[in-house]
C-alpha angles and dihedrals in degrees: 000000000000119000110263123224116257113233132188109236130214111196111205140163086250137089112219115202126201110273095020127118121232125189114210129188108209116203111140113094092233093057093041085058092046094050092044089056091047090051093048091051096036085232132142130242131211126254112208131177116244114248095182133359134032135290091240126053125008117031112280125226107245132203113257096244124066144145131254113242123211115204108234099171135010137182123195117211124212092252094054099261119128138212113212135188109200133186121213111234121166134000125241143183120225109237096176132013119214128197099185095108127061085254130044120274134178146181107245139188126207124262108218124199112245123254115296107276117221091230095051094089094056090042089054091053091051092049092048092049091048090050091050091052091048091052090047090050088060089065092245141082130245117270116259085240091064100095108167116205120245095218108095097226094047090046091053090054093045092051091046089054097043097051111071095225124168112284094245091056091046089053091050090052092048091053096051115103094193115089088194094055092045092051093046091051091050093047091049092050091049092047092050091051090048091051092048092050091051092049094055094035092238115168118150140128115289115271115240109278095013091115120030113201112229115233120248112257 
């Protein structure tokens, strides 16, 4: 079995998707150390959703699948805290967890998207159309900053990031290796929401935070 790359891990109550931006406020000493080491080495860290435990205090138990985060901007405060802007890059699966540092680390292996499925292109168009209908049902238009990718896999991750779905559903979408299945699940979710809104006659401007624009890559 090949040696797997060690990776510092940041357990959060957040799912980070490839291509998405994530702001993080770093204040615990262990994570200040972790981020300082990542900055010194220009290396990424892993964002993993917490399965059990809390973000602060004792080490939390993470899900096995996460996304590598590249630090694109950082600000050090006078008291040692940091503000980060991180971009999701590639997915990974934790093969081994280690507790020999003040923060959690693990040996991870990449999670690759499956081969391009012939039906993925058509599924992407259906998902895009469903999203546009959903945005229209809110009584508003999509922000000019909301530039959805044309690539089906990238589109599936962008939609998963922009819709504030329950964390368990986000994690399921992150772990899927089928672009087609991810797009079909997202389209079904959007269609269910549209049907519900039609039944109750609900059309109003989007509430703050209801749609989270994905960042341009």
